C-alpha positions as CSV (number, residue, x, y, z in Angstrom):
1,M,-124.9,69.5,-42.1
2,T,-128.4,69.1,-40.9
3,Q,-130.1,71.4,-38.5
4,S,-131.7,68.5,-36.6
5,H,-131.8,68.8,-32.8
6,N,-132.9,65.2,-32.1
7,A,-131.1,63.3,-29.3
8,V,-128.5,60.7,-30.3
9,T,-130.1,57.3,-30.2
10,A,-128.6,54.6,-28.1
11,T,-126.8,51.8,-30.0
12,P,-126.6,48.3,-28.6
13,V,-123.2,47.6,-27.1
14,N,-122.4,44.4,-29.1
15,T,-122.9,45.8,-32.6
16,P,-120.3,46.9,-35.1
17,E,-121.9,50.3,-35.2
18,H,-121.3,50.7,-31.4
19,S,-117.7,49.7,-32.0
20,H,-117.2,52.3,-34.7
21,H,-118.9,55.0,-32.5
22,S,-116.7,54.0,-29.5
23,E,-113.6,54.2,-31.7
24,A,-114.7,57.6,-33.1
25,L,-115.4,58.9,-29.6
26,A,-112.0,57.8,-28.4
27,L,-110.3,59.5,-31.3
28,V,-112.3,62.7,-30.8
29,T,-111.4,62.7,-27.1
30,H,-107.8,62.2,-28.0
31,I,-108.0,65.2,-30.4
32,A,-109.8,67.4,-27.9
33,Q,-107.1,66.7,-25.4
34,G,-104.5,68.0,-27.8
35,G,-103.4,64.6,-29.2
36,T,-101.3,64.7,-32.4
37,L,-101.9,63.3,-35.8
38,D,-99.0,60.9,-35.5
39,T,-100.4,59.3,-32.4
40,L,-103.9,59.2,-34.0
41,L,-102.6,57.3,-37.0
42,E,-101.0,54.7,-34.8
43,R,-104.5,53.9,-33.6
44,G,-105.3,52.4,-37.0
45,D,-108.2,52.9,-39.3
46,C,-111.3,54.5,-38.1
47,D,-114.7,55.2,-39.6
48,D,-114.7,58.7,-40.9
49,E,-118.5,58.8,-40.9
50,A,-118.6,57.9,-37.2
51,V,-116.0,60.7,-36.5
52,Y,-118.0,63.1,-38.6
53,S,-121.1,62.2,-36.6
54,V,-119.3,63.0,-33.3
55,G,-118.1,66.3,-34.8
56,H,-121.6,67.1,-35.9
57,Q,-122.9,66.4,-32.4
58,F,-120.3,68.8,-31.0
59,Y,-121.4,71.4,-33.5
60,R,-125.1,71.0,-32.5
61,Q,-124.1,71.4,-28.9
62,A,-122.3,74.7,-29.7
63,R,-119.0,73.0,-28.8
64,Y,-117.3,74.7,-31.8
65,E,-113.7,74.3,-30.7
66,D,-114.2,70.6,-30.2
67,A,-116.1,70.3,-33.5
68,L,-113.3,72.3,-35.2
69,R,-110.7,69.8,-34.1
70,V,-112.7,66.9,-35.4
71,F,-113.5,68.4,-38.8
72,A,-109.9,69.7,-39.2
73,W,-108.7,66.1,-38.6
74,L,-111.2,64.8,-41.1
75,V,-110.1,67.4,-43.7
76,M,-106.5,66.3,-43.2
77,R,-107.5,62.7,-43.8
78,N,-109.6,63.5,-46.9
79,N,-109.2,67.0,-48.3
80,L,-111.6,66.3,-51.2
81,E,-114.6,65.5,-49.1
82,R,-116.8,68.6,-49.4
83,R,-118.8,67.9,-46.3
84,F,-115.7,67.9,-44.1
85,I,-114.4,71.1,-45.5
86,Y,-117.8,72.8,-45.2
87,A,-118.2,71.6,-41.6
88,L,-114.8,73.0,-40.8
89,A,-115.7,76.3,-42.4
90,A,-119.0,76.5,-40.4
91,C,-117.1,76.0,-37.1
92,L,-114.6,78.7,-38.1
93,Q,-117.5,81.0,-38.8
94,M,-119.2,80.3,-35.5
95,L,-115.9,81.0,-33.7
96,G,-115.6,84.4,-35.5
97,R,-112.5,83.3,-37.5
98,H,-114.1,84.7,-40.7
99,E,-111.0,85.0,-42.9
100,S,-110.2,81.3,-42.4
101,A,-113.9,80.4,-42.8
102,I,-114.0,82.2,-46.2
103,Q,-111.0,80.3,-47.5
104,H,-112.6,76.9,-46.5
105,Y,-116.0,77.9,-47.8
106,L,-114.4,78.8,-51.1
107,N,-112.5,75.5,-51.1
108,A,-115.8,73.7,-50.6
109,S,-117.4,75.6,-53.4
110,L,-114.6,74.5,-55.8
111,L,-115.6,70.9,-55.2
112,N,-119.3,71.7,-56.1
113,P,-119.3,75.0,-58.1
114,D,-123.1,74.8,-58.7
115,D,-124.0,74.9,-55.0
116,P,-124.7,78.4,-53.7
117,L,-124.6,77.6,-50.0
118,A,-120.9,77.8,-49.4
119,V,-120.7,81.1,-51.4
120,F,-123.6,82.4,-49.3
121,H,-121.8,81.7,-46.0
122,A,-118.6,83.1,-47.3
123,C,-120.6,86.3,-48.0
124,E,-121.9,86.3,-44.4
125,C,-118.2,86.2,-43.3
126,L,-117.4,89.1,-45.6
127,I,-120.2,91.1,-44.1
128,A,-118.9,90.3,-40.6
129,L,-115.5,91.6,-41.6
130,G,-117.0,94.8,-43.0
131,R,-116.3,93.9,-46.6
132,V,-119.9,94.6,-47.6
133,A,-119.2,95.6,-51.3
134,Q,-117.4,92.2,-51.8
135,A,-120.2,90.4,-50.0
136,R,-122.8,92.0,-52.3
137,E,-120.8,90.9,-55.4
138,G,-120.8,87.3,-54.0
139,L,-124.5,87.5,-53.2
140,V,-125.1,88.3,-56.9
141,L,-123.4,85.0,-57.7
142,V,-125.5,83.2,-55.0
143,L,-128.6,84.4,-56.9
144,E,-127.3,83.2,-60.2
145,L,-126.5,79.8,-58.7
146,S,-129.8,79.4,-56.9
147,R,-132.3,79.5,-59.7
148,T,-133.5,76.0,-59.1
149,P,-136.5,75.2,-56.8
150,E,-134.2,73.2,-54.5
151,H,-132.2,76.4,-53.8
152,E,-135.2,78.7,-53.3
153,S,-134.6,79.3,-49.6
154,I,-131.0,80.3,-50.1
155,R,-132.0,82.5,-53.0
156,K,-134.5,84.3,-50.7
157,K,-131.8,84.8,-48.1
158,G,-129.5,86.2,-50.7
159,E,-132.1,88.6,-52.0
160,G,-132.8,89.7,-48.4
161,L,-129.2,90.4,-47.7
162,I,-128.8,92.3,-51.0
163,E,-131.8,94.4,-50.0
164,L,-130.3,95.1,-46.6
165,I,-127.0,96.1,-48.1
166,D,-128.6,98.4,-50.7
167,R,-130.6,100.2,-47.9
168,Q,-127.5,100.9,-45.8
169,P,-125.7,104.3,-46.1
170,T,-122.4,103.9,-47.9
171,S,-119.2,104.5,-45.9
172,P,-116.0,105.7,-47.7
173,T,-114.4,102.3,-47.2
174,Q,-117.3,100.3,-48.4
175,G,-117.8,101.8,-51.9
176,S,-121.2,101.8,-53.6
177,K,-122.5,100.8,-57.0
178,N,-124.4,104.1,-57.0
179,D,-121.3,106.2,-56.1
180,H,-120.6,108.6,-59.0
181,S,-118.5,111.1,-57.0
182,H,-114.8,111.6,-58.0
């Protein structure tokens, strides 16, 4: 998902793109109002990209519950589309549902095992849950996966988090790589 904050551009009313966007908006409204999958399927085919676009707009507007409904529906329609799973995980993370977010980030990473981003965000969730030692292990994997120039920014973030973790005093529940006491 991009971090762009540009306004949505207007689409002329008589174009197929407008029709797809209108259908997607109607479907999203139905979902947001608690509509069921059965009733959605009766509405016929829709353009997943248009629905994704609406979900992404909700996410950018910090309407995470609405975005979550959209992305969950998309994942139900196509559970092999990594972007849909990743977007669902991001919503869960923003809503503080870290355990579920971790599961979805890991599912997304299975679809592209060479991409460190999903693993990185799963580690953020582990930290939020206080599972710092596990997060550190995951961050080591992030560093291994981010050796290419295209992943330089995520590698730097991973290194920064590892440094922060290593500087923190160790609690009894956290464990430590330097703990030699018995």
